[in-house]
C-alpha positions in Angstrom: -49.1 23.6 -52.8 -49.1 25.4 -56.2 -52.1 27.6 -57.1 -52.8 24.7 -60.0 -53.0 21.7 -57.6 -55.3 24.1 -55.3 -57.5 25.0 -57.8 -57.8 21.0 -59.3 -59.2 20.3 -55.4 -62.7 21.2 -54.3 -63.5 22.5 -51.1 -65.9 23.1 -48.4 -65.1 25.3 -45.3 -67.4 23.6 -43.1 -66.8 26.0 -39.8 -67.0 30.0 -40.7 -68.6 32.0 -38.5 -69.7 35.3 -40.0 -71.5 38.8 -38.3 -73.4 41.5 -39.6 -71.2 44.5 -40.8 -72.1 47.3 -37.5 -71.0 44.1 -35.1 -68.8 42.7 -36.8 -65.2 44.3 -35.4 -67.1 44.2 -31.9 -67.6 40.3 -32.3 -64.2 39.3 -33.8 -62.5 41.1 -31.1 -64.5 39.4 -28.4 -64.3 36.0 -29.7 -60.4 36.7 -29.7 -60.4 37.7 -25.8 -62.4 34.7 -25.2 -59.5 32.7 -26.3 -57.1 34.5 -25.6 -55.5 34.8 -28.9 -55.0 37.2 -31.5 -57.6 36.7 -34.9 -56.6 36.3 -38.3 -59.2 38.2 -39.4 -60.1 42.1 -38.2 -63.6 41.6 -38.8 -65.6 38.3 -39.6 -67.5 40.2 -42.1 -68.8 38.4 -45.7 -66.6 39.9 -47.5 -63.4 39.4 -45.8 -64.7 35.4 -45.7 -65.2 35.8 -49.1 -62.2 37.2 -50.2 -60.1 34.8 -47.4 -61.7 31.6 -49.1 -60.9 32.9 -52.4 -57.5 32.3 -52.0 -57.3 28.7 -51.6 -60.3 28.5 -53.6 -63.4 27.9 -51.5 -66.4 27.0 -53.3 -69.1 26.3 -50.3 -68.9 27.5 -46.4 -71.1 26.8 -44.2 -71.7 29.4 -42.0 -73.0 30.4 -38.5 -73.3 32.3 -35.4 -73.8 31.9 -32.0 -76.9 33.7 -29.8 -75.5 34.3 -26.1 -79.2 35.0 -25.2 -82.9 34.0 -26.3 -83.8 37.6 -27.6 -80.6 37.4 -30.5 -81.8 34.0 -31.6 -84.3 35.1 -34.3 -82.4 38.3 -35.5 -79.0 35.5 -35.9 -81.1 33.6 -37.8 -82.4 36.1 -39.8 -78.8 37.5 -40.8 -77.4 33.9 -41.9 -80.5 33.5 -43.8 -80.5 36.4 -45.8 -76.4 36.2 -45.7 -77.2 32.8 -47.6 -80.1 33.9 -49.6 -77.5 36.5 -51.1 -74.7 33.8 -51.4 -75.6 30.8 -52.6 -72.1 29.3 -52.2 -73.3 29.5 -48.2 -75.4 27.1 -46.2 -76.6 28.0 -43.3 -76.9 27.0 -39.3 -79.6 28.2 -37.4 -78.7 29.3 -33.5 -80.6 28.5 -30.9 -80.0 28.8 -27.0 -81.8 26.1 -24.3 -83.8 28.9 -22.5 -85.6 29.9 -25.9 -89.6 29.3 -25.6 -90.7 27.9 -28.6 -87.7 25.8 -30.5 -90.1 23.7 -32.2 -91.0 26.9 -34.3 -88.2 28.7 -34.3 -86.5 25.6 -35.9 -89.4 25.1 -38.8 -89.4 28.9 -38.9 -85.3 28.7 -39.7 -85.8 25.9 -41.9 -88.4 28.0 -43.8 -85.9 30.4 -44.6 -83.3 28.0 -45.8 -81.3 27.0 -42.7 -80.3 23.2 -42.8 -78.5 22.6 -39.3 -78.0 23.7 -36.0 -74.9 26.0 -34.3 -74.7 25.4 -30.5 -71.5 26.8 -28.4 -72.2 25.5 -25.0 -68.6 27.6 -23.5 -70.2 30.8 -25.0 -74.2 30.0 -23.9 -73.3 28.8 -20.9 -75.1 25.4 -20.3 -73.5 21.6 -20.1 -74.2 19.3 -23.1 -75.2 16.6 -21.3 -77.7 18.5 -19.2 -81.3 16.9 -19.2 -82.7 19.9 -19.1 -81.5 20.3 -22.8 -82.5 17.2 -23.9 -85.5 18.4 -26.0 -83.9 20.6 -27.8 -82.0 17.9 -29.2 -85.4 15.8 -29.2 -85.9 18.6 -31.9 -83.1 18.6 -34.0 -83.0 15.0 -34.3 -86.5 14.8 -35.2 -85.8 17.3 -38.1 -82.9 15.4 -39.2 -80.8 18.1 -39.3 -77.1 17.8 -38.3 -75.7 20.0 -34.8 -72.7 21.3 -35.2 -71.3 21.9 -30.7 -68.2 23.5 -29.9 -66.4 20.7 -28.1 -64.0 20.9 -25.7 -61.6 23.3 -23.6 -59.5 22.5 -20.7 -60.6 25.9 -19.1 -64.5 25.1 -18.9 -66.6 21.6 -18.1 -70.0 22.3 -20.2 -68.4 20.9 -23.8 -66.2 18.0 -23.1 -65.6 14.9 -24.9 -67.3 13.2 -22.2 -70.3 15.4 -22.4 -71.0 15.1 -26.1 -70.4 11.2 -26.0 -73.3 10.6 -23.6 -75.5 13.0 -25.9 -74.4 11.2 -29.1 -74.9 7.6 -27.4 -78.7 9.2 -25.6 -79.4 10.0 -29.3 -78.6 7.9 -31.8 -80.6 9.6 -34.6 -78.7 12.9 -33.6 -75.6 13.4 -36.3 -73.4 15.2 -33.9 -70.4 17.4 -35.0 -67.7 17.3 -33.0 -65.6 20.5 -33.8 -61.6 21.2 -33.5 -60.6 17.4 -33.5 -63.9 16.4 -31.3 -62.2 18.7 -27.9 -60.1 21.4 -28.2 -57.0 21.1 -26.5 -58.2 17.9 -24.9 -57.1 15.7 -27.7 -56.3 13.1 -25.7 -59.9 12.7 -24.2 -61.7 12.5 -27.8 -61.1 8.3 -28.1 -64.6 8.5 -25.8 -66.0 8.8 -28.8 -65.0 5.0 -30.3 -68.1 3.2 -31.4 -70.7 6.1 -32.1 -71.3 6.8 -35.8 -73.6 9.7 -35.7 -70.1 11.8 -34.5 -68.6 13.8 -37.1 -65.6 16.0 -36.5 -64.2 19.3 -37.9 -60.4 20.3 -38.4 -60.4 23.9 -37.7 -58.8 25.5 -34.6 -56.9 22.7 -33.7 -54.3 21.9 -36.1 -52.2 25.3 -35.2 -52.5 24.8 -31.0 -51.9 20.4 -30.9 -49.0 19.7 -30.1 -48.2 18.0 -33.2 -49.1 17.2 -36.1 -48.5 13.4 -35.7 -51.9 13.8 -33.4 -53.9 14.7 -36.0 -52.7 11.9 -38.7 -53.5 9.3 -35.6 -56.7 10.4 -34.8 -58.3 10.8 -38.5 -56.8 7.3 -39.3 -58.4 6.1 -36.5 -61.7 7.1 -37.0 -61.7 7.1 -40.5 -61.2 10.0 -42.9 -64.9 9.6 -43.9 -65.8 11.1 -40.8 -63.5 14.6 -40.9 -64.4 17.8 -42.4 -62.0 20.8 -43.1 -62.8 24.3 -41.8 -60.8 27.4 -40.5 -63.3 28.5 -37.7 -62.9 31.8 -39.8 -62.3 34.8 -38.7 -60.2 33.0 -36.1 -57.7 32.2 -38.6 -57.2 32.9 -42.6 -58.0 30.2 -44.9 -53.9 30.3 -46.3 -52.9 29.3 -43.1 -54.9 26.8 -41.8 -55.1 24.9 -45.7 -51.4 25.3 -45.1 -51.4 23.3 -42.1 -54.2 20.7 -43.4 -51.6 20.2 -46.5 -48.9 19.9 -44.1 -50.5 16.1 -43.2 -49.6 13.4 -44.6 -52.9 12.4 -46.7 -53.5 10.4 -49.2 -54.9 12.2 -52.4 -58.3 10.1 -52.0 -58.4 11.0 -48.0 -57.8 14.4 -49.1 -60.6 14.4 -51.0 -62.5 13.2 -48.8 -61.9 15.2 -45.7 -61.7 18.6 -48.5 -65.8 17.8 -49.2 -67.0 14.8 -49.4 -67.6 14.2 -45.4 -69.3 17.9 -45.6 -71.3 17.2 -48.6 -73.1 14.1 -47.1 -73.6 15.6 -43.4 -74.6 19.0 -44.7 -75.6 18.9 -48.2 -77.2 14.9 -48.1 -74.9 14.0 -51.0 
């Protein structure tokens, strides 16, 4: 795709991870070890994200980081909020853990800091999406009208399967759920369990480069509709040029491209 064609499109990267400079390299390496893959970026620092996104003309970024223990929650939320304050092109998602003692209070504190959604990674955090012990957390998120981005799927673990996420979406119809990775990383043959769940959306990250073929991505977009999908990179897992090239290889119409590149994210995260 020519540079002038890229510039003509407004792009929101709806799934990015950032880390404080002092831990960015270690955090990035840990993610790579977890997924048994080489990360495209050496460290998930803010400047590295902006440099990577600039190559394809990204205009907005949905940024997050995940706490693996309750003691990390507030410091991570502070970092994400500070990063968003310094970079108005960022929209930040707060982190929570199921065992955090004052979930409602922390959500309200993070909202006051300017954060506008929640990110959970059940595989990293060690809880099953549909464990009734975490339902009060979903109730608190839904009551505040916040979108909730879930890591979804992984054949190696049972925590975040499409079936579990579909159960939660059905139980909480007022909760806007974003099922990352086309709804189920490495488990795409099972994502049609989301049929009929209008409160479930998807992002494209960490899928296009590892799916058995891009025809699968095309079929899922046709099945659920482009209005349910958002472009994302999972930076620093993948660089923007590589992910955008994979997305560009999909045989989509101009309207579908526009929908996925920014319109769905504008609706889900920005309230447009």
